[in-house]
N, C-alpha and C positions, 0 to 999 in steps of 0.2 A: 704907208705901208701896202704890199702887194699882198694879191693874192698866191698862192706858190704855187699855182699850172692853171692854166684854163680850164673850164670846168666842163668838158665837152659831155653830153649823156649818151646813154642812162648812167647816173651817178647809183656807186655802189653803197646800200646803205647794211652790211655784213649784221647777221645775225647774233646771241650771245649766247653761245649751249652751257646748258646743264646737264650734268650726271643725274640717275637714279636716286642719289643719295644727296643731291642739290648742292654740288661744288659745280665752280666753274670748269669745262672743259678746257684746258688752254691746248692741248693738242687735236680738240676737232674746230676749234676757232683759229687755231694756224693755217689747218689745211683749209678751209673755208674761206678765209681769207685769201689764199693764195691763188684760191679755181676763181675767184673773184677777180682779181688781178689779171688772172692769165687770160679771164674770158674777154678782158680791153675796155674794162671802165677805166675813169681817166682820173680816179681817185676814191678813196675810200672812205664813209664816215661810222665811226665805229662808237660805241654805247651812246648812241642815239634813238630817237624814239624805239624803231625795228631793233635795236639790239638791248632794250628794256632798262633804258637809263636809269631807272625811277627802280628800279627792282636792285640795284647794285647796288654793294656796303663799299667806302670809300678802296681798302682794302682789293678789291674784287675788279674797280674799277678801274685803279692803278695796273694790274696785270691784263687787264683787258687790253688797254693803252699800249703797254709792253710790248707783249704779243703782237699786235697789228706792226708796230713800229719793228720790229727784230724783222717779221715776216715781209712787209711790205718791200723791208733795206733799199729804200730810195728808188724802188721803180714808179711808184707816184704819193703823192703825198697821201698821208693821212689825218682826217680831220676828227678832233673828239669832240662829243658830246657833253654841254654841261648843261647847269639848270639849277635847279633849287630857288630858296632865297637869297639877297642878296651878298650875305657872306660865305653860305654855301659855292655859290656858283664862282665866286672872284676863287675859292683855294679848289675848285673843280680846274679853272684857267693856270692855276699856277702847277697843279697834279699835271695836267697837259702839258706843259711848256718842259717839267721836270722830266718826263716820260719819253721824251721828244717826239713829240705830235707838231703839226705844220700847222696846223689853224683848230680853230673851235667851231662849232655851231652852237650860238647861243641858245638854249629853250626856253620858253616864257616863264614869267616868276611864278614862284610856287604859290597856288590858289588867292593872293591876290589880286584883288582888280584896282584899275586906278583909271587916269586919262592918260591920250597918248604923251604927252611929257610927262606923266607920272611914269611911264613906259622910258622911258628916253634918259628920264635918271636911274633907273634904273639899269640900264644898260651901260651909262657912264660910270655911275658905282664899278660893276663888275668887270669893264675893261679895262679902269682907268694905268693902271701901269705892266700891263700884261705885254709879253712880247710878241704876241703869236696874233695874228689876223685874225679877224673874230668875223662868221656871216651869222647875221640875228634873222632868229625864223620867229616872222608874224604869222599869230594863228592863236585860237582860244583868246587869254586873256591879255597875249601883246599885241594890242593892234594901234597900229602908228597911222595918223594924217599924212598928208603931203608933208605938210612945213615939219613936223618932226622926223619923218624918213630924211627928209634933204639936210636936217642938222647931223644926222648920222654921219656926213661926208666929214664933219669938223671934228670927230672924234678915228683921231690916226689909225687905229686899228681895227676900224668897224669895217671892211671890205665888202661887203654884200648883203642883202638882203634877199631870206627866203619866205615865198609867202604861204600860207596854208589855211588862207582865208577864203580863196574861192571865188573874191567877187571880182569880176574882171575888169568892173566900173573904176573900181576904187583903186585897183592895184595900175589903171592905167595913167591915171592921176599921179598917179607915187612916179611910174617910172617916168612921165611927160616932163614932173616936174622936176628931178633927177637928171635929165637929160640936157635939158632945156636952159639950166639954172646959173653958165658959167664960172661952175665950182672948179676949182684945176681937175678936182678926180672925178667929175662927174662921167666922164667915157670913160672910164675905165669900172667905175661902179658894176659891181656884182648883181644879176636879179636871178631869179631859182623860182623855180615852180614846184611847190612841197607839197602840195595834195595828194591823197592816201590814190595810187595808180593811180598817177600824175601822167603818164601816160592817154588817158582821158580826154584830159583838156590840154594837151600838148598843140595841138593844134591854135587854140585861141589863145594862149601865151603866147607863142611865134610871133602873132601877129600883132602885139603890142608890145614886143621886141624883148619877150622874158623866151631865149630859148634853151635854155641848160634845165634840166630836171632831175630829179630821185625819182629813182627806181628801186620799190620793193619788188617787184617783178625780178630782178636782177640777183637777188639772195636766192633766190630757190630755180629762173628759169632764164638765166643768162641768154642762153640763144637765142630766145624771144624779146627779151629785151632789146639787142640787139638788133635783129629782124626788123622789130617795128622804126628803130630810130635810123638805120640806112634806112628802109621805105620812105620815112617823111622827109630825110634829107634831101632822097633823091626826085621827092615830088613823084613815087610812087603811090596815087593816090587809092587806086585798087587794092594792092598789098595791106596800106595802112586803115582801110574799111574793111577790109577782110579778118585783118588780126582783131580789130576791134569786135566786130560781130562775131567769131569763134570765138575766142579767148578774152578779150579785156573787158568786156561788156559783163557778158555771165560772170569772170570772177568778182567783177566790183558787184553783182548781184547778190553773189554769194557773200563776199568781206560786209555786204550791210544787213545781214541779218542777225546774226550776234555783234553786239559793241565789244570792242578787244579785238574782234577777227583780223584788222589791219597787223596784228602781230601774231595771235595763234595760227590765224591761216597760213599766214608765209612761213612758219615754221612747219606745218602739216607737208606744205608743199616741198621745203626742205628733206622732209624726212620720204617723202614720197623720191625724191632724186636722189637716195640713199645715203645723204648727208644725217648724221647722228648727231641732229642738234638738240633732242632730248625735248621737256616739258619746258612750258613757258611758266611763270612764277603770277602769283597770285597780286593782284584781284583778276587779272588776266581768266579765261577759261579756256578749256583746249577745246579743240574742234572736235564737232561729234561726228561719228564712226559715219555717219550717211552722207555728210558733207565732205568729208575727204576724198570718199569717195568719189563725189562730185566734185568736188574738185581734179583728180585723176583723170575725168574725163574730158574738164574744159582745156590741161594739159594740153592731153592729146588732140583735142579739136585745135591747139594753136598750132602745135605742129605737124599736122595734117596741110594747113595751110603752107606750113617750109618746103613740105615734100614735094 
């Protein structure tokens, strides 16, 4: 089983908009996804971390996927987040296939910690009869070692590994083990950088053979996300450094001030851009007014670099 398309960064992880009376705002979401695609992303990953997967009911989850698939209309592949316990995650994969998604990002199992072998067993259980290609998200309690990462290649449905741990040496061991294994799927297996504000670590990950990355910035400032990616691809170190200094490093510092800002600050940024994505759902908390003002200044500083 192959990926439905090359995952050229920056990858889009759209927000899930809610109305003030706590309903899924389907029209806003459709417009948001359309804007993300028009900006030039190679894939959209909906109902994932930035899309508040854990806050969605099953009917809402299916509606989010359906709207995304209809809006994309084949222009780019739509990947669906899936997670929870093994049975719940397996049900998500079935829903994703039924709704027309072209792939799945498998989030860590709910709450329970285990060994790398146990995580591999969880993945095997979830994907065993899925018709969709699956990218495994390694983060939190879903940590693989090189041997179990290599064993993923024996699962036909698993086509890639997204890293959210940020341990470069550990990830280098995994990449090298897979690429030099001689496994018939080794060359085509995908590796993605999935750290928050992944642009900060894009150079380091690229050096170990992980060129693709997710971009939360793309959800509220796709112009800045693509400008950074173009500079990185072309070797324009001066522009990469300027965007890091003026925009990405201050953004990451602000993100780190409050737990959950990796989502709520992105929603605040989208609202600043005129996208009525509404509030976050608990336990996330809204960005403080002074932090929203600071975010507006950071976005303006990033665009000043491009001017």
